[in-house]
N, C-alpha and C positions, 0 to 999 in steps of 0.2 A: 603457449605449452604444447606440444604437440600431439593431438586425441588417439588413444588408446595409448599411450604411454605408461609404463609398468613402476609405480611408485615403488618404493623400496627404499624407507628409510628407517635407525632405530632413536631410541631415547638419548640417546648419550649427543647423537649429532642431533637435537633440536637444544637440549641442555647447551651445546656450545654456543649454536647462532645464538637463541636467547640473551647467554653471557655476555656474547662481542657486543651485542647490543646495549646491554643493558650497562656495562663497561667502557663502553667507545671504545674499546682499545683490544687485540687480539691479545697483547704482551699481560693486561691484567685480567680479561676471563681464565688465561692457562691456568695463573696462581689463585685464581678464586678457585678454579676445577681441582687442580693439582693435579695438570698434566701439560706436557708439554706442549710449544707454542705451532710446532708442528702435525701435534694431533689436530688442535681445533681445527686450522687452515684445512686437512684435509679432511674432517667432519664437513665445512663450511662447502669444498667441491665436490665431495659428494652428494651432497643437498642436492645445490646448484647442477651436476648431473642428471639426480632422479629426473629433477622439474624444468628441465632443460632452458632455465633460465638464470640472469643472474641477482642474488637476493641479497647482496652486499655491496654498496658502494667501499671503495679502500681509498686514502690516499693518504701522504705522508702526514700527516694532521689530524685525520679526521675518519671516523667510520659512520657510517650510515645507512639503513636500510633502504633498497629500492623501491620502487611499487608494488612489485611482485610482493616484494623483503616484508612490505608493510601487512600484506595482505595473508602471508604466512607470519608471520610475527604473531597478529591475532589470534590464529589458527592456533601457533602453539603453545601459550596462555591458556587456551580452552582447555588442549590435550592434557599439559600435566594438570592443571585442576580435577580434570577426570580422571587420569591417573595415580592423583593421594586420596581422591574419592573412594574409589576402585581399592586401594590397597588398605583403608579403613574398615571397608565392609566387608572386603574379606577377614579382617584382623576382627571381626564384628561375628561370620559367620563360623570363623573356625571354633569361638568359644561356644557357639549353641548349644543346644543338648542337655543331657543329666548328670549328672554325677551323683553318684552313690557313696556314701558317707559311711560310715562307722567309727565312734568316736566314745569315748569312755565319758563320765560325766561333767568332768570339771573341761575340759576344750569343746565341749556341746553346749556347756552355759556358761561359757566366758570369755571363748579364745573365738571359737568361730562364729558367731551372731553377728560381728560386726564386721569380719572377713567376710562374709555369704552379703550381707546386706549392702556393702562397697564394691564388689563385684557385681550384684544383680543391679546396682544403679547404672556401672558400666557396661555391661552388658545384658540390656531387658530377655534376652533368648536362651542364657544360662537358668536352668534350675538346677535345685538341689534334692535330693535325700535324704536325708537323715539318720541314725537308726544309732539310736543310744543306749549302751549296754556300758559291762564292765569288759577292761582293756584285753582280759583274756580273750574274751567271746568276740571281738573288734579287731582282733589279729586273728580266730579263726575263720572269720566274716570275709576277712581279705582272702585271706589263703584257697579257702574253698568256692572262691568267685562269685561271693555273695553280697561284694563289694566293692566296688572299686578302690578305694582308697582306705585308711586308717588313721586317727589321730589316739593316739594313745600314753598312757603315763608310764611304762615299762614293754622294755626290749624281752620278748618270748623267742629265743632260739628257732631258727629255721634256715636254711640254707636256700629256700623258695623268695625270700623275701628280703626287702631291707628297707632301713631306717636310717629318717632325718631327721636329727633333735632340730625343734624349732623353735622351744619355746623354754625357757627356766622358770620355777618354781621351786618354794621351799616347804613341803610339811609339817607342819608344828600342830604344837598340842594346845586346846581349846576347850576355855569351858564357861561359866559362867560365876557371878558375886560368891559363890558361899568358898572356891576354891580358891587356896594362896597364886600368886602373881609370881609365884619360883616355886621348883620343886627341883630335886637331885634324881638322877636316873632312877635310883637303888625305891625311890617315895614311889614310884607306878605300879608297884606291885602291889597298891595297897589303896589304888584308889579306884571308883565304881568307870567303866569304859562300855561306849557307845562304837562299835564297830562297824566296819564293813562286809559285805560279804567275799567268800572266799575270791573268787576271780579278782577283785578289785586292785590294780595297780598302786593306788594310793596305801591300802591297805598289806601288798609283798613288800614292798618299799620302807614304811617305817620297823615291817617285820624283822626283814634283812638288818636295821641297824640297830633295834634292840637287840639282836640276838651276838652281837658284835659286843655288849656288852652285858652279854648273859643273862640275859632276859628270853624264853622260851615266850611264844604266843600264848601256850597255856597257863602263863602264869601271871598273865591281865584277870582282871576280875570283869567278866564283861559280862554289864545286865541288858542289852540290847546290840542284835545286829539288825543293821538294817540296810536296802538297796538305795535308798532315796536319801539324795543330798538335803535338799529341805525338811525330810524328815527328822535328819542327825541335827542339824541346826534345830530345828524345837525343841528337840528332846533336850539337847544341850544346855539351851535358855532356857528352858523348865527346871534343871537342877539337876536333871537325871545320872547324870553323869560327865567326866570330859570324853574331846575325840580328836584324835589327829587325822588332821583334814588340809588341806588344801587350803595355804593362804591369800592366793588368790579366787576361789571361792566366798573366803570369811572377811575379804578387805572392807564389805561393803557394814556388814552387822558390825566389825570391830571400830568403825569411824563410829558408825551410830551407838555403840555402846552398850552393844546388846547381847554381844560376846566375848571374852579379855583372851589374849595369848598369855600361855602359861610360859613361861623362859623354864628350860631345863639342862640344868649347870651340865655344860660338858656335850651335851650332843646336840647335833646339826642335821638334817636331812635335807639335802638341796637335790633333786630331781627335774628329771626332764620331760616334757611332753613330744614325742616322734612322730613323724609323719611314715605313713605307714604301705608298701605296696607292694604287689608281686617284681622281683629282680628282673625276671626276662622279659615282662610286660611296656612298651613305650609309653608313658605317661598321657593321658586325652589331651588334649586342649584346655578342656574345663579345669581336670586335675590339675593338671601345671602351672594353671592360675591361678590355685589355690594353694597350691605346695609357693610359691614364689612371692605373694600375700603372708603369707606366715612366716617364712626367710628376711621380707622387709620389717614387720612386727619387733620378729627376734632382735636384726640390726638396730632397729630403733631404741630395743630397750637397752643396747649397746655389748650385750654378748655374741663373745667369738669365735663361738665353737664353729668347728665345719662340718660338711658332710659325712656320714661314714656309711658301712655297707654292714652287714651283718658279717663280714670277716673282717671289716676293717675298723670295727665299731670298739671303741675307748673296756680298756681289760677292767672287769668288776670285781670288785674287792672283797 
């Protein structure tokens, strides 16, 4: 090779060169790379021209590397490994940084921990700041820029925000031993209730469901209003009253028979948790990975609802 020759070649040419030698055939290499045989031949010719040496011996029955080709082959194999390593490093680097999350109680306690743990294992440079609040405040934090994303139990109308349903849940009536296993809707007004704070997505969901059966929020006998999920569980377990709670949040206590789900004849309250972010802002890499993980979790649970925006979301009944 002449000194001071300007080297000019690309990764596609390198892949073609290696595939021809690996397959011992121009034809099989073209099939493997899904390009025309003429393209493969052109790539090899450009490489040989760039280096000013013959890299491949061609015969009717065989294809082999020349002495120079053997040297170049070793270089190309190292080069591709370096390129793959670079791509992986850049991918990890893109996910670096902190993401500020505002989440309501249930997703903060029962959905996000395993999502964050999985992402932290894959992307050690990725960190999280989680603010636990009610759904309405979480949405406000996203809208005002105090949080990058939110995970909430209720959509609050705003043209500047985009919502994506990411997890299905159900709101159920929970009680302790002294309460019956099954009640009618009309019986609810005679039961002592432990309720969530006014901004809670859970509370808004069950109040809307009850209103369709003619029961207003004031008709329930509230004996305690509590902002703490654990506080509500303890109060219910102690027999103070019943409460509408997330099935996700009480599944462990129900299995352990600390609490029980009280069936309400003719009333079911399904709901979704939503990923919310500013509609006009592109998601950061960490935020995008959280959304992707949530959607994968939804897919595993067998739920098929598609992405919606504030203008495309399903009509509320």
